[in-house]
Structure formats: C-alpha cells, structure tokens
N, C-alpha and C positions, 0 to 999 in steps of 0.2 A: 562562255562556258567557264572560264577561269573565275569570273565574277560570281557565278552560281556556286562553284566549289568553295569560294571564300565565305559566302553567306552560310552555306551548310556547315563549314568548319566553325564559324563564329557561333552559330546557333547551338551546335553540338557542345561546344566548350562551355557556353553559358548554362545549358541545361545540366551539364555534369557538375557545375559548381553549386547547383541547388541541393538542399538536403534531400536525402532519399525518403520515401514514405509520404510524399505529398506535403501539404501545408502543415507547419508546426507552430502552434501558438507559442509566443515567446514566454508566456507564463507557464505553459506546460500543464498537462493534466496531472492529478495526483498519481504518484508512482506506486503501483502495487508492489513491485519488486523492492523498492526502497522501504516501504512499510513492512514487508516481510523481513527484510534485513534488520530493521529496528526491533521488531518483536523477537526475532531470533536472538539478538544481542541482549535485550533487556528483560524479556519475559519468559523465554523458553526453559529457564532453569526450574520454573515452577508450573507454568501453563503448557498444555499441549497446544501448539500453534498450527498444526497441520490438519489433515483430513481424517485421520483415524487413530492416532496414538493416544494413550492415556496421559494425563498430566502427571509430571514427576512429584508434585506436591499434592498430597491427598485432598486438601481443601480448595485447590485452585481449579476453577472451571476450565474445561477446554475452550479455546477461543471460538471453535465452530458452534458452540452452544450459547454464546453470548446473546445472539439475536433471538433465542427462545425466551430469554428473560426480559429484554427491553431492546428498543432500537439502538444499534451500535452508535448511531450519530449522537446519542445522549452522552457518550463518553468524551465527546470533543472538548468540552469545557474542562472536565477533570484532567484530561491528558495535557492540556495547555497550561492549567494553573497548578497542577500537582495532584496526582491521583493518590488518594488516601483511602484505605479500607478499614474495616472493623478488626481485622486480624493483624496483630503487631509485627509478624515476621515479613510482611510485604513492604519492601522499600518504597519510599515516595519517589515518583518520577515526574519530571516536568519536561515537556517537549515544545519545540518551536511550533509556530502555526503551520509551517510547511511539513514538518515531521508528523504533526497531528493529522493533517489531511492525508498523508501517505499511510499512516497506520489505519485510519478509518477506511480508506480505500481498500487496504488489504483485508481488514475484517469483513467488509461488505462483499469481498470477492469469494469468501469461503461459503460452501454450502452450509446451510444451517442445520442444527440438530445432529443426529448421528448418521450423517451421510445423505440427508434429504435433499430435495431440489433447492436451487438458489432462490432467494426472495427477490 
C-alpha cells in the first residue's frame, strides 16, 4: 500500500510539472495576441485595427479590409524588409521574422470586410 501511494505521489508530481494545455511546440505558433499588440503600438494611430472602428487617418484602410484587396500573406516580405507606401506620411517599419509572423497571424484572425465571415 505504501509503495502504491509513493508511485501515485511521484506520478502526480511529474504531471504537475508538465506545462498545462498539452503539448507545446518549442517554436510555438504565431501569437495573435502579440501581433495585435504590435499593430496597436505601431499602426493604430492611423489604421483601424479592430472589428468595427474607422481609421483615424482618412486614407489608411482598416486592417479588417486588407484581405479584400489582396492576401494578407503578401505583406510578409514588406513587413520584414520595411513597408513603404505611396503616401509620404506613413513611417517605414521593419519587423523581425517572428514579429512579422505574429502580425500576419493577427491580420488573418480578423473577419474580412465590414464584419463578414472569416476567410
């Protein structure tokens, strides 16, 4: 009986030491929350980054409409190498590969258009 209790205690302790939520890839999936934080910091002064608000800058498209224009994955290279647009008041941004993946994950998580279904 004592041996069985010791085994149960060891097993319980070993399981408690494992990360919660099941298997976690050491590389980790792109973080939608981190991507949202990045666009909040770097983009929200001009672009609407959420589901319904209007962009503060009249010429800046809401992020929820970007996928109406082109696949948001097409922004990957521009975000990593320095996004530049035709209008001069948009600052140039350069993001790391990890940050770029997180931004793309966030953009892909948004419903497209004006509140339509997700693609």
